[in-house]
C-alpha positions, 0 to 999 in steps of 0.5 A: 559490552553493550552499545547504544544500539542494544539499549536505545529505541530504534526503528527496524528495517522491514518491508513496509507497504501502505495503500494511499487510497484507504485508511489503514495503519502502518505497523512499524517494527521497533526495538526498545520502544518505551511508552511515553508519559507526561504529555509526550507522544510519538509521531510518524513522519512520512517524507515524500520525494520530489519536494512534496509536503511531509505527512505527520501521523499520530501513533498508537503505542503497541509494545516495545517491539511495534508502533502503529502510525494512523494513516488516513488516506491523505497522500495522492500519488502523481497521475500515472504513478502506481508505486512510490518509495518514501521515508518514515521517521519516528519522533517523540515530542511534547506537542510543541517545539521539542522533538527527539528523533527515535533513530537519528541514523536514518529513516526507514523506507515505506512503499506507497501504492495505489491499486487502481493506478496499476493501469490494469483493465481486466480481472486476470491482469489484476490478479497477476502475482505481484499486484495481488500477492505483494500489494493485496489488490483485488478485482472488484466486480461492482466497479470492474477495477483493480482496487484495495479490498477495503474500497470494494462493496461487491464480492472481491476476487483475490487469488489467495481466496481461490476465486477465479476471474469470470470466464470470457464471454463470447457474444457474437462472431461476424461473419458467421461463415467464410470460404474454406480457404480462409482469408476472411477477417473475423470480428469476435465480441 
């Protein structure tokens, strides 16, 4: 026989990533989600840790298998924090006090991140496997920072685009010579 899990709408666990510095929809996988009518709407609620205010997001219904939470760069991570895990709940409401949770058995988790907070100061560090491939960060030539692709106005370097970081530049060596036996301190810039 069928159980409520087979027929009731629910959120599905998955790997959900959301950059906090850009406007980007958060696409959630769902099961048995129906379009709403009669003034009812879906809303996403992001519950931040440490007593920070919750964020309510409007949604776009896509299908019974997915919904898009419309995030508009309104979360700032604490200074020195590049990644934070938060909970996401999906509810349906009539815009007033009537609120029904889609999956009352618990929220799913989303990883919030900020590429520029990873404290990397070089293209090579920015294109390190995890920062680049998991979070999609890239090195922006115009700002010389590791940032989200949407925020860069100049060519962005991403390893999956077969771009490479510029070769290091050697401008000067001082002193230009020293004793054959060594022991001379050399400055390279």
